[in-house]
PALUMTI-398310 format. One record per atom (N, C-alpha, C): x, y, z; residue in three letters. Coordinates in steps of 0.05 Angstrom, whole numbers, padded with zeros to 5 digits, always signed. Atoms other than C-alpha are relative to their C-alpha. Layout:
PALUMTI-398310
XYZala
...
//
This chain:
PALUMTI-398310
-00013+00024+00002unk
+02259+02434+02799unk
-00009-00020+00026unk
+00010+00015-00019unk
+02231+02374+02837unk
+00023-00015+00020unk
-00022+00011-00015unk
+02267+02330+02890unk
-00002-00028-00012unk
+00004+00029+00011unk
+02254+02266+02846unk
+00027-00010-00017unk
-00023+00011+00018unk
+02309+02220+02819unk
-00012-00017-00010unk
+00011+00020+00020unk
+02281+02181+02761unk
+00023-00023-00007unk
-00024+00020+00003unk
+02317+02113+02756unk
-00015-00020-00020unk
+00011+00018+00019unk
+02305+02074+02695unk
+00020-00025-00008unk
-00018+00025+00005unk
+02337+02002+02686unk
-00007-00009-00030unk
+00006+00009+00025unk
+02335+01979+02613unk
+00023-00013-00015unk
-00020+00015+00011unk
+02370+01934+02565unk
-00009-00006-00027unk
+00005+00005+00034unk
+02371+01936+02487unk
-00029+00011-00005unk
+00026-00011+00010unk
+02306+01980+02480unk
+00002+00027-00003unk
-00004-00028+00002unk
+02332+02039+02459unk
-00026+00015-00010unk
+00024-00016+00007unk
+02264+02061+02419unk
-00017+00004+00023unk
+00020-00005-00025unk
+02224+02047+02481unk
+00009+00019+00019unk
-00016-00021-00022unk
+02274+02086+02526unk
-00005+00027-00011unk
+00008-00025+00012unk
+02270+02142+02480unk
-00025+00016-00002unk
+00030-00010-00006unk
+02195+02149+02483unk
-00005+00004+00024unk
+00004-00007-00028unk
+02197+02141+02554unk
+00012+00026+00011unk
-00019-00024-00011unk
+02249+02198+02567unk
-00015+00022-00014unk
+00012-00028+00008unk
+02209+02242+02520unk
-00022+00009+00014unk
+00018-00007-00017unk
+02154+02239+02566unk
+00009+00011+00023unk
-00014-00019-00027unk
+02199+02259+02624unk
+00010+00027-00008unk
-00004-00024+00002unk
+02221+02317+02587unk
-00026+00021-00005unk
+00024-00021-00001unk
+02151+02344+02574unk
-00014+00004+00024unk
+00009+00004-00021unk
+02140+02334+02646unk
-00004+00035+00010unk
+00008-00027-00010unk
+02106+02405+02681unk
+00022+00006+00020unk
-00022-00001-00019unk
+02156+02390+02735unk
+00020-00015-00006unk
-00025+00015+00003unk
+02227+02370+02722unk
+00009-00017+00019unk
-00015+00013-00022unk
+02261+02318+02760unk
+00024+00011+00010unk
-00030-00010-00006unk
+02324+02330+02796unk
+00018-00010-00015unk
-00010+00016+00016unk
+02353+02279+02757unk
-00008-00022-00015unk
+00007+00020+00015unk
+02354+02221+02706unk
+00022-00020+00005unk
-00022+00020-00003unk
+02392+02159+02726unk
-00009-00026-00016unk
+00003+00021+00022unk
+02396+02104+02669unk
+00020-00019+00012unk
-00014+00025-00005unk
+02421+02035+02690unk
-00001-00016-00025unk
+00003+00012+00027unk
+02439+02002+02626unk
+00017-00029-00002unk
-00010+00027+00005unk
+02453+01927+02613unk
+00000-00011-00032unk
-00001+00000+00028unk
+02451+01933+02538unk
+00026-00011-00012unk
-00026+00014+00011unk
+02496+01894+02491unk
+00012+00022-00022unk
-00015-00019+00017unk
+02513+01957+02453unk
+00001+00027+00006unk
-00001-00024-00018unk
+02530+02028+02466unk
-00022+00023-00011unk
+00020-00020+00009unk
+02467+02064+02434unk
-00016+00011+00022unk
+00012-00017-00023unk
+02432+02080+02501unk
+00022+00017+00015unk
-00022-00016-00008unk
+02498+02107+02527unk
+00002+00024-00013unk
-00002-00020+00014unk
+02504+02152+02471unk
-00026+00018-00002unk
+00021-00015-00003unk
+02433+02172+02478unk
-00002+00019+00025unk
+00004-00012-00024unk
+02437+02189+02548unk
+00024+00024+00002unk
-00023-00026+00002unk
+02506+02232+02533unk
-00011+00022-00014unk
+00014-00024+00012unk
+02465+02270+02487unk
-00020+00016+00011unk
+00018-00008-00016unk
+02408+02279+02529unk
+00010+00021+00021unk
-00013-00017-00018unk
+02452+02308+02583unk
+00003+00031-00010unk
-00003-00026+00007unk
+02465+02366+02536unk
-00022+00018-00004unk
+00020-00017+00008unk
+02398+02384+02520unk
-00025+00004+00025unk
+00022+00004-00026unk
+02358+02376+02593unk
+00014+00020+00020unk
-00014-00018-00019unk
+02368+02427+02651unk
+00003-00015+00028unk
-00008+00015-00023unk
+02378+02369+02698unk
+00019-00022-00005unk
-00020+00016+00007unk
+02430+02319+02710unk
-00009-00026-00010unk
+00011+00027+00012unk
+02427+02253+02669unk
+00026-00016+00007unk
-00022+00020-00008unk
+02472+02197+02697unk
-00003-00026-00014unk
-00002+00022+00013unk
+02492+02138+02659unk
+00015-00020+00013unk
-00018+00024-00018unk
+02515+02072+02695unk
-00004-00026-00018unk
-00002+00024+00015unk
+02536+02009+02654unk
+00000-00021+00021unk
+00000+00019-00019unk
+02510+01948+02690unk
+00015-00024-00019unk
-00017+00024+00013unk
+02560+01890+02674unk
-00007-00026+00014unk
+00010+00025-00010unk
+02528+01836+02715unk
-00023+00001+00015unk
+00023-00007-00018unk
+02470+01817+02755unk
-00028+00003-00018unk
+00028-00006+00008unk
+02390+01823+02739unk
-00008+00027+00006unk
+00020-00023-00011unk
+02338+01875+02748unk
+00003+00007+00030unk
-00004-00005-00033unk
+02344+01872+02826unk
+00025+00014+00003unk
-00029-00015-00001unk
+02418+01887+02821unk
+00000+00029-00013unk
-00002-00030+00016unk
+02406+01945+02769unk
-00019+00018+00019unk
+00015-00017-00018unk
+02353+01975+02818unk
+00018+00009+00025unk
-00022-00011-00023unk
+02404+01971+02877unk
+00018+00023-00008unk
-00022-00014+00009unk
+02457+02002+02835unk
-00015+00033-00005unk
+00013-00026+00008unk
+02405+02058+02814unk
-00003+00021+00027unk
+00003-00006-00023unk
+02389+02068+02887unk
+00023+00017+00010unk
-00024-00011-00008unk
+02464+02081+02903unk
+00006+00023-00010unk
-00008-00020+00017unk
+02472+02132+02851unk
-00019+00022-00002unk
+00022-00021-00003unk
+02409+02173+02865unk
+00004+00023+00022unk
-00008-00022-00014unk
+02413+02242+02896unk
-00023+00011+00014unk
+00025-00011-00006unk
+02337+02256+02907unk
-00012-00008+00026unk
+00013+00008-00019unk
+02294+02256+02964unk
-00022-00022-00003unk
+00026+00016+00009unk
+02244+02215+02927unk
+00017-00013-00023unk
-00016+00020+00020unk
+02269+02151+02882unk
-00028-00004-00010unk
+00018+00013+00014unk
+02218+02134+02829unk
+00013-00015-00025unk
-00006+00019+00017unk
+02228+02074+02787unk
-00019-00001-00022unk
+00015+00004+00023unk
+02202+02068+02716unk
+00008-00020-00018unk
-00009+00017+00023unk
+02201+02018+02666unk
+00006+00012-00028unk
-00009-00014+00023unk
+02232+02033+02600unk
-00020+00005-00023unk
+00023+00004+00017unk
+02167+02021+02565unk
-00024+00014+00008unk
+00020-00015-00006unk
+02122+02070+02596unk
+00000+00024-00010unk
+00005-00026+00013unk
+02095+02138+02573unk
-00018+00016+00022unk
+00010-00011-00022unk
+02079+02186+02631unk
-00016+00025-00015unk
+00018-00021+00002unk
+02022+02240+02630unk
+00017+00027+00005unk
-00016-00024-00001unk
+02050+02312+02628unk
+00005+00008+00032unk
-00002-00009-00023unk
+02033+02325+02701unk
+00006-00028+00022unk
-00006+00025-00017unk
+02056+02252+02728unk
+00018+00008+00025unk
-00019-00004-00030unk
+02116+02275+02774unk
-00012+00022+00014unk
+00011-00021-00023unk
+02080+02339+02800unk
-00019-00016+00015unk
+00023+00015-00019unk
+02023+02293+02825unk
+00016-00016+00016unk
-00013+00018-00018unk
+02069+02240+02854unk
+00014+00019+00019unk
-00017-00017-00019unk
+02113+02293+02888unk
-00018+00015+00021unk
+00023-00015-00016unk
+02049+02330+02914unk
-00006-00018+00031unk
+00009+00016-00028unk
+02032+02267+02965unk
+00023+00000+00018unk
-00019+00004-00023unk
+02101+02268+03000unk
+00001+00029+00017unk
-00001-00028-00013unk
+02095+02343+03017unk
-00017+00003+00027unk
+00018-00005-00024unk
+02072+02351+03092unk
-00005-00033+00011unk
+00009+00026-00012unk
+02065+02273+03102unk
+00024-00019+00002unk
-00023+00013-00005unk
+02123+02244+03134unk
-00001-00029+00004unk
+00005+00022-00008unk
+02091+02178+03150unk
-00001-00020-00028unk
+00002+00015+00028unk
+02084+02162+03071unk
+00024-00014-00010unk
-00024+00017+00006unk
+02132+02110+03048unk
+00001+00004-00032unk
-00002+00006+00024unk
+02115+02105+02978unk
-00030+00001-00021unk
+00024-00007+00012unk
+02067+02124+02918unk
+00003-00008-00026unk
+00003+00007+00024unk
+02045+02094+02851unk
-00017+00015-00017unk
+00014-00015+00018unk
+02014+02127+02788unk
-00021-00019-00007unk
+00021+00019+00015unk
+01949+02094+02755unk
+00007-00002-00027unk
-00008+00008+00029unk
+01968+02055+02694unk
-00030-00004-00015unk
+00022+00001+00019unk
+01919+02068+02639unk
+00003-00031-00014unk
+00005+00027+00014unk
+01893+01998+02612unk
-00027-00007-00007unk
+00030+00012+00004unk
+01834+01963+02581unk
-00009-00018+00019unk
+00008+00020-00017unk
+01790+01931+02627unk
-00009-00025-00014unk
+00004+00025+00011unk
+01779+01854+02613unk
-00032-00001+00001unk
+00025+00008+00002unk
+01711+01826+02598unk
-00010-00011+00028unk
+00009+00009-00024unk
+01661+01805+02651unk
+00006-00033+00001unk
-00012+00028-00001unk
+01681+01731+02635unk
+00026-00001+00013unk
-00030-00001-00010unk
+01757+01740+02647unk
-00003+00010+00028unk
+00000-00018-00031unk
+01742+01786+02709unk
-00010-00023+00020unk
+00011+00019-00015unk
+01701+01729+02740unk
+00011-00024+00003unk
-00025+00022+00002unk
+01754+01675+02717unk
+00020+00007+00015unk
-00023-00008-00019unk
+01807+01713+02749unk
-00005+00000+00030unk
+00006+00000-00030unk
+01768+01725+02810unk
-00001-00029+00016unk
+00007+00031-00013unk
+01751+01646+02819unk
+00028-00012+00002unk
-00032+00014-00002unk
+01829+01626+02809unk
+00015+00017+00017unk
-00015-00014-00016unk
+01850+01678+02857unk
+00023+00014-00015unk
-00022-00018+00019unk
+01890+01717+02801unk
-00008+00029+00000unk
+00009-00025-00006unk
+01850+01776+02822unk
-00023+00003+00016unk
+00024+00003-00023unk
+01796+01802+02865unk
-00011+00027-00006unk
+00014-00027+00003unk
+01742+01860+02864unk
+00014+00022+00019unk
-00014-00024-00016unk
+01785+01894+02921unk
+00028+00002-00014unk
-00024-00009+00014unk
+01844+01929+02890unk
+00021+00006+00024unk
-00022-00008-00016unk
+01909+01943+02920unk
+00010-00022+00020unk
-00003+00017-00019unk
+01915+01882+02963unk
+00015-00026-00011unk
-00012+00025+00007unk
+01957+01816+02964unk
-00020-00023+00006unk
+00015+00018+00000unk
+01917+01757+02949unk
+00014-00027+00017unk
-00011+00023-00011unk
+01931+01687+02989unk
+00011-00018-00021unk
-00019+00012+00023unk
+01959+01659+02921unk
+00022+00010-00003unk
-00028-00013+00003unk
+02011+01706+02921unk
+00000+00023-00021unk
+00006-00015+00020unk
+01979+01750+02866unk
-00006+00027+00014unk
+00012-00029-00009unk
+01968+01827+02878unk
-00018+00010-00022unk
+00026-00013+00015unk
+01906+01864+02852unk
+00011+00031-00004unk
-00009-00030+00005unk
+01923+01929+02820unk
-00025+00017-00009unk
+00021-00021+00008unk
+01876+01990+02818unk
-00006+00007-00027unk
+00010-00006+00030unk
+01837+02007+02757unk
-00014+00026+00000unk
+00016-00024+00004unk
+01792+02064+02778unk
+00013+00024+00012unk
-00009-00025-00013unk
+01814+02136+02793unk
-00005+00009+00024unk
+00002-00006-00029unk
+01806+02134+02864unk
+00025-00004+00017unk
-00027+00000-00017unk
+01862+02149+02915unk
-00006-00021+00022unk
+00005+00023-00020unk
+01868+02085+02960unk
+00029-00005+00013unk
-00023+00010-00009unk
+01919+02055+03004unk
+00007-00028-00012unk
-00010+00022+00013unk
+01954+01996+02979unk
+00023-00016+00014unk
-00023+00014-00015unk
+01999+01935+03000unk
+00021-00003-00014unk
-00027+00004+00018unk
+02045+01932+02938unk
-00005+00024-00021unk
+00002-00021+00023unk
+02065+01979+02886unk
+00007-00014-00027unk
-00008+00014+00026unk
+02073+01964+02811unk
+00029+00011-00010unk
-00027-00002+00008unk
+02147+01958+02786unk
+00002+00022-00024unk
-00006-00018+00025unk
+02133+01998+02721unk
-00003+00030+00009unk
+00002-00028-00008unk
+02120+02061+02764unk
-00002+00002+00034unk
+00001-00003-00029unk
+02136+02064+02839unk
+00024+00018+00010unk
-00013-00022-00012unk
+02165+02121+02881unk
+00004-00010+00032unk
-00006+00003-00037unk
+02194+02118+02957unk
+00020+00024+00004unk
-00016-00019-00017unk
+02224+02166+03003unk
+00029-00017+00000unk
-00027+00014-00001unk
+02302+02156+02995unk
+00008-00012+00027unk
-00010+00011-00026unk
+02308+02143+03072unk
-00013-00030+00001unk
+00008+00027-00003unk
+02268+02078+03061unk
+00025-00022-00006unk
-00022+00018+00013unk
+02333+02049+03023unk
+00023-00004+00023unk
-00012+00003-00026unk
+02366+02059+03093unk
-00005-00032+00014unk
+00012+00016-00015unk
+02330+02001+03116unk
-00006-00026-00018unk
+00013+00020+00021unk
+02308+01959+03050unk
+00018+00000-00026unk
-00016+00003+00026unk
+02342+01936+02988unk
-00016-00019-00016unk
+00014+00019+00016unk
+02315+01894+02930unk
+00016-00023+00002unk
-00008+00026-00003unk
+02324+01821+02935unk
+00014-00014-00025unk
-00013+00007+00027unk
+02378+01797+02888unk
+00002-00029-00003unk
+00004+00026+00006unk
+02358+01728+02899unk
-00017-00006-00023unk
+00019+00000+00023unk
+02306+01742+02848unk
+00016+00009-00024unk
-00020-00006+00020unk
+02351+01735+02788unk
-00011+00007-00026unk
+00010-00005+00031unk
+02343+01752+02711unk
-00022+00027+00001unk
+00015-00025+00005unk
+02289+01798+02698unk
-00016+00007+00026unk
+00017-00005-00029unk
+02261+01791+02772unk
-00024+00003+00006unk
+00025+00007-00002unk
+02193+01775+02762unk
-00009+00000+00031unk
+00007+00003-00026unk
+02158+01793+02828unk
+00017+00017+00024unk
-00023-00014-00016unk
+02219+01838+02853unk
-00017+00024+00011unk
+00012-00021-00005unk
+02172+01897+02856unk
-00025-00007+00026unk
+00018+00012-00023unk
+02119+01861+02898unk
+00009-00008+00027unk
-00015+00009-00020unk
+02169+01829+02940unk
+00011+00024+00020unk
-00008-00022-00010unk
+02199+01899+02957unk
-00019+00015+00012unk
+00021-00019-00010unk
+02138+01939+02962unk
-00018-00011+00024unk
+00012+00013-00027unk
+02105+01890+03013unk
+00010+00002+00022unk
-00017-00009-00024unk
+02162+01895+03059unk
-00003+00020+00011unk
+00003-00031-00010unk
+02157+01968+03063unk
-00022+00005+00005unk
+00029-00006-00011unk
+02086+01969+03065unk
-00004-00010+00030unk
+00004+00012-00028unk
+02089+01928+03132unk
+00007+00024+00019unk
-00009-00019-00019unk
+02121+01990+03161unk
-00009+00028-00012unk
+00007-00025+00013unk
+02103+02049+03117unk
-00026+00002-00020unk
+00019-00002+00019unk
+02039+02071+03085unk
+00007+00003-00031unk
-00008-00006+00032unk
+02040+02064+03005unk
-00032+00013-00006unk
+00021-00011+00013unk
+01987+02096+02964unk
-00002-00002-00030unk
+00002-00005+00030unk
+01957+02097+02892unk
-00014+00029+00000unk
+00006-00026+00004unk
+01953+02171+02865unk
-00012-00004-00028unk
+00016+00004+00026unk
+01902+02168+02808unk
+00005+00022-00016unk
-00003-00024+00018unk
+01917+02235+02780unk
+00030+00000-00014unk
-00025+00006+00016unk
+01991+02210+02761unk
-00004-00023-00018unk
+00008+00026+00022unk
+01971+02173+02697unk
+00022-00006-00016unk
-00022+00013+00019unk
+02014+02135+02652unk
-00011-00026-00017unk
+00008+00021+00024unk
+02009+02085+02594unk
+00021-00018+00003unk
-00019+00018+00002unk
+02049+02019+02598unk
-00001-00020-00023unk
-00004+00016+00030unk
+02065+01990+02528unk
+00004-00032+00003unk
-00010+00026-00002unk
+02095+01926+02554unk
+00013-00014-00025unk
-00014+00013+00028unk
+02146+01915+02501unk
+00008-00026+00001unk
-00007+00027+00009unk
+02161+01851+02471unk
+00029-00006-00001unk
-00029+00001+00004unk
+02235+01869+02461unk
+00016-00010+00026unk
-00014+00007-00020unk
+02283+01829+02501unk
-00014-00009+00024unk
+00018+00013-00019unk
+02229+01791+02537unk
+00011-00028+00003unk
-00008+00027-00004unk
+02243+01719+02562unk
-00021-00015-00022unk
+00016+00023+00011unk
+02211+01660+02521unk
-00022-00006+00017unk
+00021+00000-00015unk
+02144+01642+02543unk
+00005-00022+00023unk
-00006+00020-00018unk
+02170+01577+02577unk
+00015+00013+00026unk
-00024-00010-00018unk
+02229+01612+02614unk
-00018+00021+00017unk
+00016-00020-00015unk
+02178+01670+02632unk
-00017-00012+00023unk
+00018+00010-00022unk
+02123+01628+02664unk
+00010-00016+00022unk
-00010+00018-00017unk
+02171+01582+02698unk
+00007+00021+00025unk
-00012-00022-00015unk
+02206+01645+02730unk
-00026+00010+00019unk
+00023-00013-00017unk
+02134+01675+02748unk
-00011-00022+00027unk
+00010+00021-00022unk
+02114+01609+02786unk
+00017-00003+00024unk
-00019+00001-00016unk
+02180+01602+02818unk
+00002+00022+00019unk
-00002-00026-00015unk
+02185+01673+02845unk
-00024+00006+00018unk
+00021-00005-00019unk
+02114+01676+02871unk
-00001-00017+00022unk
-00008+00024-00028unk
+02128+01611+02914unk
+00018+00011+00014unk
-00021-00010-00019unk
+02190+01645+02936unk
-00008+00022+00016unk
+00008-00022-00010unk
+02158+01710+02953unk
-00022-00009+00022unk
+00016+00013-00021unk
+02101+01670+02993unk
+00014-00006+00025unk
-00013+00017-00020unk
+02148+01626+03028unk
+00019+00020+00021unk
-00020-00019-00013unk
+02192+01686+03050unk
-00016+00020+00012unk
+00008-00024-00012unk
+02143+01741+03065unk
-00025-00010+00017unk
+00024+00005-00017unk
+02078+01707+03088unk
-00005-00031+00008unk
-00002+00027-00007unk
+02095+01631+03096unk
-00018-00018-00018unk
+00011+00019+00020unk
+02075+01570+03059unk
-00015-00020+00008unk
+00016+00020-00013unk
+02024+01536+03097unk
-00024-00012-00017unk
+00023+00017+00014unk
+01964+01492+03079unk
-00013+00019-00019unk
+00021-00024+00020unk
+01918+01556+03057unk
+00018+00014-00022unk
-00011-00012+00023unk
+01972+01587+03016unk
+00009-00018-00016unk
-00011+00021+00018unk
+01996+01523+02983unk
-00028-00007-00019unk
+00027+00007+00014unk
+01919+01506+02965unk
-00002+00030-00024unk
+00006-00022+00012unk
+01910+01579+02940unk
+00020+00005-00021unk
-00020-00002+00025unk
+01978+01582+02898unk
-00001-00017-00020unk
-00001+00020+00020unk
+01972+01517+02862unk
-00029+00002-00013unk
+00028-00006+00013unk
+01894+01534+02849unk
+00007+00024-00019unk
-00006-00023+00017unk
+01919+01599+02818unk
+00018-00011-00021unk
-00014+00010+00021unk
+01972+01560+02778unk
-00018-00015-00018unk
+00019+00012+00012unk
+01914+01518+02752unk
-00016+00022-00023unk
+00012-00023+00013unk
+01880+01586+02731unk
+00020+00014-00023unk
-00017-00012+00018unk
+01942+01610+02692unk
+00002-00016-00023unk
-00008+00025+00019unk
+01947+01539+02654unk
-00029+00001-00015unk
+00024+00010+00012unk
+01868+01532+02637unk
-00001+00023-00024unk
+00004-00019+00024unk
+01865+01596+02583unk
+00021-00009-00021unk
-00017+00010+00016unk
+01927+01566+02549unk
-00006-00028-00016unk
+00010+00028+00011unk
+01903+01496+02544unk
-00024+00005-00017unk
+00022-00003+00015unk
+01836+01523+02516unk
+00007+00008-00025unk
-00009-00014+00026unk
+01873+01565+02464unk
+00011-00022-00021unk
-00016+00024+00016unk
+01918+01503+02448unk
-00017-00017-00015unk
+00017+00017+00003unk
+01861+01461+02440unk
-00015+00010-00030unk
+00010-00013+00023unk
+01828+01509+02388unk
+00020+00012-00025unk
-00020-00014+00021unk
+01890+01541+02354unk
+00026-00011+00005unk
-00021+00008-00013unk
+01951+01496+02371unk
+00028+00022-00010unk
-00027-00009+00004unk
+02018+01536+02377unk
+00019+00001+00014unk
-00029+00003-00014unk
+02085+01538+02397unk
+00001+00013+00027unk
-00001-00019-00025unk
+02073+01598+02442unk
-00014-00009+00023unk
+00017+00013-00021unk
+02013+01566+02481unk
+00009-00028+00015unk
-00015+00020-00009unk
+02052+01505+02486unk
+00024+00002+00023unk
-00021-00006-00017unk
+02109+01534+02515unk
-00006+00010+00025unk
+00011-00015-00026unk
+02070+01575+02567unk
-00008-00026+00016unk
+00008+00026-00019unk
+02039+01508+02590unk
+00026-00015+00012unk
-00027+00016-00013unk
+02113+01477+02597unk
+00011+00016+00021unk
-00009-00014-00020unk
+02131+01538+02636unk
-00010-00003+00022unk
+00013+00006-00023unk
+02078+01535+02687unk
+00005-00028+00006unk
-00009+00029-00009unk
+02090+01456+02692unk
+00027-00001+00011unk
-00028-00001-00011unk
+02165+01468+02701unk
+00001+00017+00027unk
+00003-00018-00022unk
+02148+01521+02753unk
-00010-00016+00027unk
+00015+00016-00028unk
+02101+01479+02793unk
+00018-00026+00007unk
-00021+00018-00011unk
+02152+01420+02792unk
+00020+00007+00018unk
-00021-00015-00016unk
+02205+01468+02820unk
-00011+00003+00026unk
+00017-00012-00026unk
+02158+01492+02873unk
-00002-00027+00019unk
+00005+00020-00014unk
+02139+01423+02894unk
+00025-00015+00015unk
-00022+00014-00008unk
+02207+01397+02897unk
+00011+00020+00024unk
+00000-00012-00023unk
+02220+01454+02946unk
-00009-00002+00026unk
+00021+00003-00019unk
+02163+01447+02985unk
+00004-00029+00013unk
-00003+00026-00013unk
+02177+01372+02996unk
+00025-00004+00013unk
-00025+00002-00013unk
+02248+01376+03010unk
+00005+00020+00022unk
+00002-00012-00018unk
+02235+01433+03055unk
+00023+00025-00005unk
//
């Protein structure tokens, strides 16, 4: 049995959670424990975890979350974890059977290593959209780095590299990291960019790596997600907060950040002109709202 505590924060996604847990049960190397932090409106997840505890050879802990957002849930999970390594998984991921083994192998004998993420299996975008995202500082040919716009670039190729940030859908850290770091609970609600904020701060002092052999699939469930307007407003606001807090919001960052916001808006504008829909209109309104909020913060200081 490994030294990994698996922490999953969930809310009203029982079907997604069950599929994720099945992939954990199928691991070639079992975790030390499974910690579920649940903000659901029903007791279905609690019932599932209680049943699961009787079926698996490792500890299953259930914690009911009664207040706060995702960052608060992650901090709760840390406090209730006993492993030397704490792995955070989104409830809508599916792990390859060797995922835990390949994550843990990185930590053996490497005391300087602070965190490890696996390789998310994804479809590559077309050449046009790849170049578009490069042009608007939403992505870059260089992977695993933080851009001046505030966006991070996530690895796609199966090559082990050092990275500046880890993806919240699957990120692991040595438990001792949490003696000095915690998730920023100023990032409320779903907490977009909370993974980037935490891992970027950790990466300033400890090495972070991508382990390409630790493969997983991220379904990106649409259950319990914010509406487009709220979602994109939060993304813009949280990216601005992240930059201001960790990098500074000087002229270079401001130009890059607002340029990237234009890049977020243009595809929706194009889709809206061809196929008018409430979804695309709401997305644009969310970006607009977020930009207005950040301009107010910038101007008022």
